[in-house]
PDB file of the backbone (N, CA, C, O) and the ligand in Angstrom, with CONECT records:
HET     ZN  A 101       1
ATOM      1  N   UNK A   1     120.455  54.779 105.606  1.00  0.00           N
ATOM      2  CA  UNK A   1     120.730  54.126 106.898  1.00  0.00           C
ATOM      3  C   UNK A   1     122.053  54.643 107.466  1.00  0.00           C
ATOM      4  O   UNK A   1     123.029  54.836 106.741  1.00  0.00           O
ATOM      5  N   UNK A   2     122.058  54.855 108.753  1.00  0.00           N
ATOM      6  CA  UNK A   2     123.262  55.332 109.406  1.00  0.00           C
ATOM      7  C   UNK A   2     123.829  54.259 110.330  1.00  0.00           C
ATOM      8  O   UNK A   2     123.119  53.370 110.800  1.00  0.00           O
ATOM      9  N   UNK A   3     125.126  54.376 110.571  1.00  0.00           N
ATOM     10  CA  UNK A   3     125.770  53.525 111.555  1.00  0.00           C
ATOM     11  C   UNK A   3     125.627  54.212 112.904  1.00  0.00           C
ATOM     12  O   UNK A   3     126.129  55.318 113.102  1.00  0.00           O
ATOM     13  N   UNK A   4     124.945  53.557 113.824  1.00  0.00           N
ATOM     14  CA  UNK A   4     124.631  54.222 115.087  1.00  0.00           C
ATOM     15  C   UNK A   4     124.988  53.374 116.290  1.00  0.00           C
ATOM     16  O   UNK A   4     125.168  52.159 116.203  1.00  0.00           O
ATOM     17  N   UNK A   5     125.085  54.074 117.437  1.00  0.00           N
ATOM     18  CA  UNK A   5     125.309  53.382 118.697  1.00  0.00           C
ATOM     19  C   UNK A   5     123.979  53.349 119.438  1.00  0.00           C
ATOM     20  O   UNK A   5     123.356  54.388 119.657  1.00  0.00           O
ATOM     21  N   UNK A   6     123.552  52.164 119.818  1.00  0.00           N
ATOM     22  CA  UNK A   6     122.278  52.002 120.509  1.00  0.00           C
ATOM     23  C   UNK A   6     122.277  52.782 121.825  1.00  0.00           C
ATOM     24  O   UNK A   6     123.194  52.637 122.633  1.00  0.00           O
ATOM     25  N   UNK A   7     121.244  53.611 122.043  1.00  0.00           N
ATOM     26  CA  UNK A   7     121.195  54.417 123.268  1.00  0.00           C
ATOM     27  C   UNK A   7     120.885  53.565 124.490  1.00  0.00           C
ATOM     28  O   UNK A   7     121.070  54.006 125.625  1.00  0.00           O
ATOM     29  N   UNK A   8     120.415  52.345 124.257  1.00  0.00           N
ATOM     30  CA  UNK A   8     120.016  51.515 125.388  1.00  0.00           C
ATOM     31  C   UNK A   8     121.116  50.551 125.828  1.00  0.00           C
ATOM     32  O   UNK A   8     121.416  50.465 127.019  1.00  0.00           O
ATOM     33  N   UNK A   9     121.722  49.825 124.885  1.00  0.00           N
ATOM     34  CA  UNK A   9     122.732  48.825 125.272  1.00  0.00           C
ATOM     35  C   UNK A   9     124.135  49.196 124.813  1.00  0.00           C
ATOM     36  O   UNK A   9     125.106  48.574 125.245  1.00  0.00           O
ATOM     37  N   UNK A  10     124.264  50.203 123.940  1.00  0.00           N
ATOM     38  CA  UNK A  10     125.592  50.656 123.537  1.00  0.00           C
ATOM     39  C   UNK A  10     126.206  49.901 122.378  1.00  0.00           C
ATOM     40  O   UNK A  10     127.335  50.195 121.986  1.00  0.00           O
ATOM     41  N   UNK A  11     125.494  48.933 121.816  1.00  0.00           N
ATOM     42  CA  UNK A  11     126.072  48.210 120.686  1.00  0.00           C
ATOM     43  C   UNK A  11     125.899  49.031 119.402  1.00  0.00           C
ATOM     44  O   UNK A  11     125.040  49.909 119.327  1.00  0.00           O
ATOM     45  N   UNK A  12     126.731  48.731 118.392  1.00  0.00           N
ATOM     46  CA  UNK A  12     126.629  49.440 117.123  1.00  0.00           C
ATOM     47  C   UNK A  12     125.724  48.684 116.166  1.00  0.00           C
ATOM     48  O   UNK A  12     125.706  47.453 116.145  1.00  0.00           O
ATOM     49  N   UNK A  13     124.980  49.435 115.381  1.00  0.00           N
ATOM     50  CA  UNK A  13     124.006  48.804 114.492  1.00  0.00           C
ATOM     51  C   UNK A  13     123.690  49.750 113.341  1.00  0.00           C
ATOM     52  O   UNK A  13     124.025  50.934 113.389  1.00  0.00           O
ATOM     53  N   UNK A  14     123.045  49.220 112.310  1.00  0.00           N
ATOM     54  CA  UNK A  14     122.638  50.015 111.168  1.00  0.00           C
ATOM     55  C   UNK A  14     121.137  50.209 111.209  1.00  0.00           C
ATOM     56  O   UNK A  14     120.378  49.242 111.147  1.00  0.00           O
ATOM     57  N   UNK A  15     120.711  51.447 111.314  1.00  0.00           N
ATOM     58  CA  UNK A  15     119.274  51.709 111.352  1.00  0.00           C
ATOM     59  C   UNK A  15     119.032  53.203 111.345  1.00  0.00           C
ATOM     60  O   UNK A  15     119.962  53.989 111.524  1.00  0.00           O
ATOM     61  N   UNK A  16     117.806  53.592 111.140  1.00  0.00           N
ATOM     62  CA  UNK A  16     117.430  54.995 111.319  1.00  0.00           C
ATOM     63  C   UNK A  16     116.902  55.252 112.725  1.00  0.00           C
ATOM     64  O   UNK A  16     116.630  56.395 113.090  1.00  0.00           O
ATOM     65  N   UNK A  17     116.756  54.179 113.521  1.00  0.00           N
ATOM     66  CA  UNK A  17     116.273  54.333 114.890  1.00  0.00           C
ATOM     67  C   UNK A  17     117.424  54.616 115.834  1.00  0.00           C
ATOM     68  O   UNK A  17     118.593  54.559 115.452  1.00  0.00           O
ATOM     69  N   UNK A  18     117.068  54.926 117.090  1.00  0.00           N
ATOM     70  CA  UNK A  18     118.101  55.194 118.090  1.00  0.00           C
ATOM     71  C   UNK A  18     118.456  53.979 118.925  1.00  0.00           C
ATOM     72  O   UNK A  18     119.417  54.008 119.693  1.00  0.00           O
ATOM     73  N   UNK A  19     117.680  52.907 118.779  1.00  0.00           N
ATOM     74  CA  UNK A  19     117.987  51.680 119.511  1.00  0.00           C
ATOM     75  C   UNK A  19     118.126  50.526 118.520  1.00  0.00           C
ATOM     76  O   UNK A  19     117.547  50.560 117.434  1.00  0.00           O
ATOM     77  N   UNK A  20     118.902  49.497 118.899  1.00  0.00           N
ATOM     78  CA  UNK A  20     119.091  48.333 118.044  1.00  0.00           C
ATOM     79  C   UNK A  20     117.827  47.460 118.051  1.00  0.00           C
ATOM     80  O   UNK A  20     116.909  47.709 118.832  1.00  0.00           O
ATOM     81  N   UNK A  21     117.779  46.461 117.201  1.00  0.00           N
ATOM     82  CA  UNK A  21     116.547  45.664 117.096  1.00  0.00           C
ATOM     83  C   UNK A  21     116.271  44.876 118.375  1.00  0.00           C
ATOM     84  O   UNK A  21     115.109  44.652 118.715  1.00  0.00           O
ATOM     85  N   UNK A  22     117.321  44.450 119.095  1.00  0.00           N
ATOM     86  CA  UNK A  22     117.100  43.771 120.380  1.00  0.00           C
ATOM     87  C   UNK A  22     116.407  44.691 121.372  1.00  0.00           C
ATOM     88  O   UNK A  22     115.470  44.297 122.066  1.00  0.00           O
ATOM     89  N   UNK A  23     116.886  45.912 121.422  1.00  0.00           N
ATOM     90  CA  UNK A  23     116.352  46.846 122.415  1.00  0.00           C
ATOM     91  C   UNK A  23     115.016  47.411 121.965  1.00  0.00           C
ATOM     92  O   UNK A  23     114.219  47.840 122.799  1.00  0.00           O
ATOM     93  N   UNK A  24     114.757  47.420 120.677  1.00  0.00           N
ATOM     94  CA  UNK A  24     113.473  47.923 120.199  1.00  0.00           C
ATOM     95  C   UNK A  24     112.331  47.120 120.814  1.00  0.00           C
ATOM     96  O   UNK A  24     111.315  47.690 121.212  1.00  0.00           O
ATOM     97  N   UNK A  25     112.494  45.794 120.893  1.00  0.00           N
ATOM     98  CA  UNK A  25     111.422  44.983 121.484  1.00  0.00           C
ATOM     99  C   UNK A  25     111.336  45.222 122.989  1.00  0.00           C
ATOM    100  O   UNK A  25     110.246  45.183 123.561  1.00  0.00           O
ATOM    101  N   UNK A  26     112.487  45.470 123.639  1.00  0.00           N
ATOM    102  CA  UNK A  26     112.453  45.797 125.079  1.00  0.00           C
ATOM    103  C   UNK A  26     111.769  47.130 125.311  1.00  0.00           C
ATOM    104  O   UNK A  26     111.008  47.289 126.265  1.00  0.00           O
ATOM    105  N   UNK A  27     112.043  48.087 124.436  1.00  0.00           N
ATOM    106  CA  UNK A  27     111.394  49.399 124.536  1.00  0.00           C
ATOM    107  C   UNK A  27     109.877  49.249 124.422  1.00  0.00           C
ATOM    108  O   UNK A  27     109.122  49.831 125.201  1.00  0.00           O
ATOM    109  N   UNK A  28     109.451  48.465 123.445  1.00  0.00           N
ATOM    110  CA  UNK A  28     108.012  48.287 123.244  1.00  0.00           C
ATOM    111  C   UNK A  28     107.361  47.663 124.463  1.00  0.00           C
ATOM    112  O   UNK A  28     106.261  48.049 124.860  1.00  0.00           O
ATOM    113  N   UNK A  29     108.052  46.691 125.055  1.00  0.00           N
ATOM    114  CA  UNK A  29     107.551  46.038 126.267  1.00  0.00           C
ATOM    115  C   UNK A  29     107.438  47.049 127.408  1.00  0.00           C
ATOM    116  O   UNK A  29     106.415  47.106 128.090  1.00  0.00           O
ATOM    117  N   UNK A  30     108.483  47.843 127.615  1.00  0.00           N
ATOM    118  CA  UNK A  30     108.481  48.875 128.664  1.00  0.00           C
ATOM    119  C   UNK A  30     107.355  49.875 128.446  1.00  0.00           C
ATOM    120  O   UNK A  30     106.627  50.223 129.376  1.00  0.00           O
ATOM    121  N   UNK A  31     107.220  50.331 127.207  1.00  0.00           N
ATOM    122  CA  UNK A  31     106.229  51.373 126.902  1.00  0.00           C
ATOM    123  C   UNK A  31     104.814  50.847 127.138  1.00  0.00           C
ATOM    124  O   UNK A  31     103.963  51.566 127.662  1.00  0.00           O
ATOM    125  N   UNK A  32     104.562  49.590 126.751  1.00  0.00           N
ATOM    126  CA  UNK A  32     103.240  48.995 126.985  1.00  0.00           C
ATOM    127  C   UNK A  32     102.964  48.915 128.486  1.00  0.00           C
ATOM    128  O   UNK A  32     101.869  49.236 128.947  1.00  0.00           O
ATOM    129  N   UNK A  33     103.978  48.479 129.238  1.00  0.00           N
ATOM    130  CA  UNK A  33     103.824  48.367 130.687  1.00  0.00           C
ATOM    131  C   UNK A  33     103.569  49.736 131.317  1.00  0.00           C
ATOM    132  O   UNK A  33     102.701  49.877 132.178  1.00  0.00           O
ATOM    133  N   UNK A  34     104.328  50.738 130.884  1.00  0.00           N
ATOM    134  CA  UNK A  34     104.191  52.087 131.438  1.00  0.00           C
ATOM    135  C   UNK A  34     102.825  52.681 131.122  1.00  0.00           C
ATOM    136  O   UNK A  34     102.201  53.310 131.976  1.00  0.00           O
ATOM    137  N   UNK A  35     102.367  52.479 129.903  1.00  0.00           N
ATOM    138  CA  UNK A  35     101.056  53.024 129.545  1.00  0.00           C
ATOM    139  C   UNK A  35      99.943  52.340 130.329  1.00  0.00           C
ATOM    140  O   UNK A  35      98.938  52.971 130.656  1.00  0.00           O
ATOM    141  N   UNK A  36     100.113  51.053 130.632  1.00  0.00           N
ATOM    142  CA  UNK A  36      99.160  50.357 131.499  1.00  0.00           C
ATOM    143  C   UNK A  36      99.134  50.967 132.890  1.00  0.00           C
ATOM    144  O   UNK A  36      98.067  51.226 133.448  1.00  0.00           O
ATOM    145  N   UNK A  37     100.318  51.192 133.442  1.00  0.00           N
ATOM    146  CA  UNK A  37     100.415  51.776 134.782  1.00  0.00           C
ATOM    147  C   UNK A  37      99.793  53.169 134.788  1.00  0.00           C
ATOM    148  O   UNK A  37      99.058  53.523 135.710  1.00  0.00           O
ATOM    149  N   UNK A  38     100.088  53.954 133.761  1.00  0.00           N
ATOM    150  CA  UNK A  38      99.602  55.339 133.705  1.00  0.00           C
ATOM    151  C   UNK A  38      98.098  55.406 133.479  1.00  0.00           C
ATOM    152  O   UNK A  38      97.442  56.375 133.860  1.00  0.00           O
ATOM    153  N   UNK A  39      97.562  54.359 132.851  1.00  0.00           N
ATOM    154  CA  UNK A  39      96.113  54.310 132.668  1.00  0.00           C
ATOM    155  C   UNK A  39      95.395  54.209 134.015  1.00  0.00           C
ATOM    156  O   UNK A  39      94.359  54.836 134.235  1.00  0.00           O
ATOM    157  N   UNK A  40      95.976  53.402 134.912  1.00  0.00           N
ATOM    158  CA  UNK A  40      95.374  53.202 136.235  1.00  0.00           C
ATOM    159  C   UNK A  40      95.692  54.333 137.199  1.00  0.00           C
ATOM    160  O   UNK A  40      94.912  54.627 138.104  1.00  0.00           O
ATOM    161  N   UNK A  41      96.831  54.956 137.002  1.00  0.00           N
ATOM    162  CA  UNK A  41      97.288  55.964 137.952  1.00  0.00           C
ATOM    163  C   UNK A  41      98.147  56.989 137.235  1.00  0.00           C
ATOM    164  O   UNK A  41      99.299  56.720 136.896  1.00  0.00           O
ATOM    165  N   UNK A  42      97.579  58.169 137.006  1.00  0.00           N
ATOM    166  CA  UNK A  42      98.375  59.200 136.332  1.00  0.00           C
ATOM    167  C   UNK A  42      98.798  60.282 137.322  1.00  0.00           C
ATOM    168  O   UNK A  42      99.066  61.420 136.935  1.00  0.00           O
ATOM    169  N   UNK A  43      98.854  59.915 138.606  1.00  0.00           N
ATOM    170  CA  UNK A  43      99.156  60.910 139.636  1.00  0.00           C
ATOM    171  C   UNK A  43     100.600  60.822 140.142  1.00  0.00           C
ATOM    172  O   UNK A  43     100.888  61.247 141.261  1.00  0.00           O
ATOM    173  N   UNK A  44     101.464  60.302 139.365  1.00  0.00           N
ATOM    174  CA  UNK A  44     102.861  60.253 139.803  1.00  0.00           C
ATOM    175  C   UNK A  44     103.438  61.661 139.876  1.00  0.00           C
ATOM    176  O   UNK A  44     103.210  62.487 138.992  1.00  0.00           O
ATOM    177  N   UNK A  45     104.189  61.921 140.945  1.00  0.00           N
ATOM    178  CA  UNK A  45     104.726  63.266 141.145  1.00  0.00           C
ATOM    179  C   UNK A  45     106.069  63.487 140.486  1.00  0.00           C
ATOM    180  O   UNK A  45     106.489  64.625 140.276  1.00  0.00           O
ATOM    181  N   UNK A  46     106.736  62.408 140.164  1.00  0.00           N
ATOM    182  CA  UNK A  46     108.049  62.571 139.558  1.00  0.00           C
ATOM    183  C   UNK A  46     108.390  61.348 138.712  1.00  0.00           C
ATOM    184  O   UNK A  46     107.764  60.293 138.811  1.00  0.00           O
ATOM    185  N   UNK A  47     109.386  61.534 137.896  1.00  0.00           N
ATOM    186  CA  UNK A  47     109.871  60.425 137.080  1.00  0.00           C
ATOM    187  C   UNK A  47     110.395  59.310 137.973  1.00  0.00           C
ATOM    188  O   UNK A  47     110.254  58.130 137.650  1.00  0.00           O
ATOM    189  N   UNK A  48     111.008  59.690 139.112  1.00  0.00           N
ATOM    190  CA  UNK A  48     111.529  58.678 140.034  1.00  0.00           C
ATOM    191  C   UNK A  48     110.406  57.779 140.551  1.00  0.00           C
ATOM    192  O   UNK A  48     110.565  56.561 140.630  1.00  0.00           O
ATOM    193  N   UNK A  49     109.268  58.388 140.902  1.00  0.00           N
ATOM    194  CA  UNK A  49     108.125  57.595 141.381  1.00  0.00           C
ATOM    195  C   UNK A  49     107.667  56.609 140.319  1.00  0.00           C
ATOM    196  O   UNK A  49     107.407  55.441 140.608  1.00  0.00           O
ATOM    197  N   UNK A  50     107.573  57.088 139.104  1.00  0.00           N
ATOM    198  CA  UNK A  50     107.146  56.222 138.009  1.00  0.00           C
ATOM    199  C   UNK A  50     108.183  55.128 137.752  1.00  0.00           C
ATOM    200  O   UNK A  50     107.831  53.997 137.417  1.00  0.00           O
ATOM    201  N   UNK A  51     109.429  55.464 137.908  1.00  0.00           N
ATOM    202  CA  UNK A  51     110.505  54.491 137.739  1.00  0.00           C
ATOM    203  C   UNK A  51     110.394  53.374 138.778  1.00  0.00           C
ATOM    204  O   UNK A  51     110.529  52.195 138.451  1.00  0.00           O
ATOM    205  N   UNK A  52     110.148  53.756 140.020  1.00  0.00           N
ATOM    206  CA  UNK A  52     110.010  52.772 141.103  1.00  0.00           C
ATOM    207  C   UNK A  52     108.795  51.884 140.856  1.00  0.00           C
ATOM    208  O   UNK A  52     108.859  50.668 141.039  1.00  0.00           O
ATOM    209  N   UNK A  53     107.685  52.500 140.438  1.00  0.00           N
ATOM    210  CA  UNK A  53     106.452  51.745 140.219  1.00  0.00           C
ATOM    211  C   UNK A  53     106.567  50.778 139.038  1.00  0.00           C
ATOM    212  O   UNK A  53     105.950  49.713 139.039  1.00  0.00           O
ATOM    213  N   UNK A  54     107.347  51.150 138.050  1.00  0.00           N
ATOM    214  CA  UNK A  54     107.397  50.362 136.814  1.00  0.00           C
ATOM    215  C   UNK A  54     108.627  49.473 136.715  1.00  0.00           C
ATOM    216  O   UNK A  54     108.621  48.488 135.977  1.00  0.00           O
ATOM    217  N   UNK A  55     109.680  49.811 137.450  1.00  0.00           N
ATOM    218  CA  UNK A  55     110.938  49.092 137.312  1.00  0.00           C
ATOM    219  C   UNK A  55     111.735  49.498 136.084  1.00  0.00           C
ATOM    220  O   UNK A  55     112.755  48.884 135.769  1.00  0.00           O
ATOM    221  N   UNK A  56     111.274  50.532 135.391  1.00  0.00           N
ATOM    222  CA  UNK A  56     111.983  51.045 134.214  1.00  0.00           C
ATOM    223  C   UNK A  56     112.921  52.159 134.667  1.00  0.00           C
ATOM    224  O   UNK A  56     112.505  53.049 135.409  1.00  0.00           O
ATOM    225  N   UNK A  57     114.166  52.124 134.236  1.00  0.00           N
ATOM    226  CA  UNK A  57     115.095  53.124 134.768  1.00  0.00           C
ATOM    227  C   UNK A  57     114.828  54.527 134.214  1.00  0.00           C
ATOM    228  O   UNK A  57     114.216  54.701 133.161  1.00  0.00           O
ATOM    229  N   UNK A  58     115.315  55.523 134.971  1.00  0.00           N
ATOM    230  CA  UNK A  58     114.987  56.923 134.696  1.00  0.00           C
ATOM    231  C   UNK A  58     115.494  57.363 133.320  1.00  0.00           C
ATOM    232  O   UNK A  58     114.830  58.138 132.631  1.00  0.00           O
ATOM    233  N   UNK A  59     116.661  56.872 132.926  1.00  0.00           N
ATOM    234  CA  UNK A  59     117.185  57.225 131.594  1.00  0.00           C
ATOM    235  C   UNK A  59     116.221  56.820 130.499  1.00  0.00           C
ATOM    236  O   UNK A  59     115.932  57.594 129.587  1.00  0.00           O
ATOM    237  N   UNK A  60     115.723  55.586 130.602  1.00  0.00           N
ATOM    238  CA  UNK A  60     114.786  55.115 129.580  1.00  0.00           C
ATOM    239  C   UNK A  60     113.473  55.886 129.647  1.00  0.00           C
ATOM    240  O   UNK A  60     112.893  56.217 128.614  1.00  0.00           O
ATOM    241  N   UNK A  61     113.004  56.172 130.861  1.00  0.00           N
ATOM    242  CA  UNK A  61     111.765  56.947 131.007  1.00  0.00           C
ATOM    243  C   UNK A  61     111.888  58.310 130.336  1.00  0.00           C
ATOM    244  O   UNK A  61     110.994  58.735 129.603  1.00  0.00           O
ATOM    245  N   UNK A  62     112.995  58.986 130.591  1.00  0.00           N
ATOM    246  CA  UNK A  62     113.205  60.297 129.970  1.00  0.00           C
ATOM    247  C   UNK A  62     113.201  60.198 128.451  1.00  0.00           C
ATOM    248  O   UNK A  62     112.678  61.073 127.761  1.00  0.00           O
ATOM    249  N   UNK A  63     113.786  59.130 127.946  1.00  0.00           N
ATOM    250  CA  UNK A  63     113.853  58.942 126.502  1.00  0.00           C
ATOM    251  C   UNK A  63     112.455  58.720 125.914  1.00  0.00           C
ATOM    252  O   UNK A  63     112.121  59.272 124.866  1.00  0.00           O
ATOM    253  N   UNK A  64     111.643  57.909 126.598  1.00  0.00           N
ATOM    254  CA  UNK A  64     110.286  57.656 126.099  1.00  0.00           C
ATOM    255  C   UNK A  64     109.454  58.937 126.131  1.00  0.00           C
ATOM    256  O   UNK A  64     108.681  59.217 125.214  1.00  0.00           O
ATOM    257  N   UNK A  65     109.627  59.702 127.199  1.00  0.00           N
ATOM    258  CA  UNK A  65     108.861  60.947 127.325  1.00  0.00           C
ATOM    259  C   UNK A  65     109.264  61.925 126.224  1.00  0.00           C
ATOM    260  O   UNK A  65     108.417  62.564 125.600  1.00  0.00           O
ATOM    261  N   UNK A  66     110.554  62.025 126.004  1.00  0.00           N
ATOM    262  CA  UNK A  66     111.057  62.926 124.963  1.00  0.00           C
ATOM    263  C   UNK A  66     110.519  62.534 123.585  1.00  0.00           C
ATOM    264  O   UNK A  66     110.246  63.389 122.742  1.00  0.00           O
ATOM    265  N   UNK A  67     110.374  61.236 123.379  1.00  0.00           N
ATOM    266  CA  UNK A  67     109.875  60.756 122.089  1.00  0.00           C
ATOM    267  C   UNK A  67     108.355  60.637 122.048  1.00  0.00           C
ATOM    268  O   UNK A  67     107.791  60.079 121.107  1.00  0.00           O
ATOM    269  N   UNK A  68     107.695  61.174 123.089  1.00  0.00           N
ATOM    270  CA  UNK A  68     106.226  61.160 123.154  1.00  0.00           C
ATOM    271  C   UNK A  68     105.626  59.761 123.086  1.00  0.00           C
ATOM    272  O   UNK A  68     104.604  59.542 122.437  1.00  0.00           O
ATOM    273  N   UNK A  69     106.273  58.818 123.763  1.00  0.00           N
ATOM    274  CA  UNK A  69     105.781  57.447 123.765  1.00  0.00           C
ATOM    275  C   UNK A  69     104.772  57.188 124.879  1.00  0.00           C
ATOM    276  O   UNK A  69     104.022  56.214 124.823  1.00  0.00           O
ATOM    277  N   UNK A  70     104.750  58.047 125.879  1.00  0.00           N
ATOM    278  CA  UNK A  70     103.896  57.796 127.038  1.00  0.00           C
ATOM    279  C   UNK A  70     102.697  58.727 126.982  1.00  0.00           C
ATOM    280  O   UNK A  70     102.756  59.866 127.445  1.00  0.00           O
ATOM    281  N   UNK A  71     101.610  58.229 126.409  1.00  0.00           N
ATOM    282  CA  UNK A  71     100.438  59.077 126.190  1.00  0.00           C
ATOM    283  C   UNK A  71      99.765  59.471 127.498  1.00  0.00           C
ATOM    284  O   UNK A  71      99.173  60.546 127.585  1.00  0.00           O
ATOM    285  N   UNK A  72      99.847  58.610 128.528  1.00  0.00           N
ATOM    286  CA  UNK A  72      99.173  58.902 129.789  1.00  0.00           C
ATOM    287  C   UNK A  72      99.968  59.794 130.715  1.00  0.00           C
ATOM    288  O   UNK A  72      99.534  60.122 131.820  1.00  0.00           O
ATOM    289  N   UNK A  73     101.121  60.173 130.250  1.00  0.00           N
ATOM    290  CA  UNK A  73     102.046  60.910 131.101  1.00  0.00           C
ATOM    291  C   UNK A  73     101.791  62.393 130.979  1.00  0.00           C
ATOM    292  O   UNK A  73     102.219  63.018 130.008  1.00  0.00           O
ATOM    293  N   UNK A  74     101.093  62.976 131.959  1.00  0.00           N
ATOM    294  CA  UNK A  74     100.810  64.401 131.829  1.00  0.00           C
ATOM    295  C   UNK A  74     101.018  65.190 133.110  1.00  0.00           C
ATOM    296  O   UNK A  74     101.135  66.414 133.061  1.00  0.00           O
ATOM    297  N   UNK A  75     101.066  64.519 134.261  1.00  0.00           N
ATOM    298  CA  UNK A  75     101.102  65.260 135.515  1.00  0.00           C
ATOM    299  C   UNK A  75     102.504  65.412 136.102  1.00  0.00           C
ATOM    300  O   UNK A  75     102.669  65.923 137.210  1.00  0.00           O
ATOM    301  N   UNK A  76     103.482  64.975 135.373  1.00  0.00           N
ATOM    302  CA  UNK A  76     104.839  65.091 135.881  1.00  0.00           C
ATOM    303  C   UNK A  76     105.518  66.274 135.209  1.00  0.00           C
ATOM    304  O   UNK A  76     105.613  66.334 133.983  1.00  0.00           O
ATOM    305  N   UNK A  77     105.987  67.209 136.019  1.00  0.00           N
ATOM    306  CA  UNK A  77     106.688  68.353 135.436  1.00  0.00           C
ATOM    307  C   UNK A  77     108.151  67.995 135.257  1.00  0.00           C
ATOM    308  O   UNK A  77     108.762  67.406 136.149  1.00  0.00           O
ATOM    309  N   UNK A  78     108.706  68.340 134.131  1.00  0.00           N
ATOM    310  CA  UNK A  78     110.083  67.956 133.819  1.00  0.00           C
ATOM    311  C   UNK A  78     111.068  69.042 134.218  1.00  0.00           C
ATOM    312  O   UNK A  78     112.273  68.883 134.026  1.00  0.00           O
TER     313      UNK A  78
HETATM  314 ZN    ZN A 101     120.520  47.902 121.961  1.00  0.00          ZN2+
END
């Protein structure tokens, strides 16, 4: 286990993950919501569009995409 700084809220915590346990549940909620949105509409032209549609900020979106959390995300060029 490493001592890490949460990429989402900035607090320090012990884990092998990049987010603390509080933010882990928020991440899961965001990812479920995003995958629902992408299931209905995978025609977003940019991360900004998806951010506006979902209310999830661009930093978090980029992080989920980098970690391959958004399975429906295929039409947005990075
Ligand atoms: Zn956190």
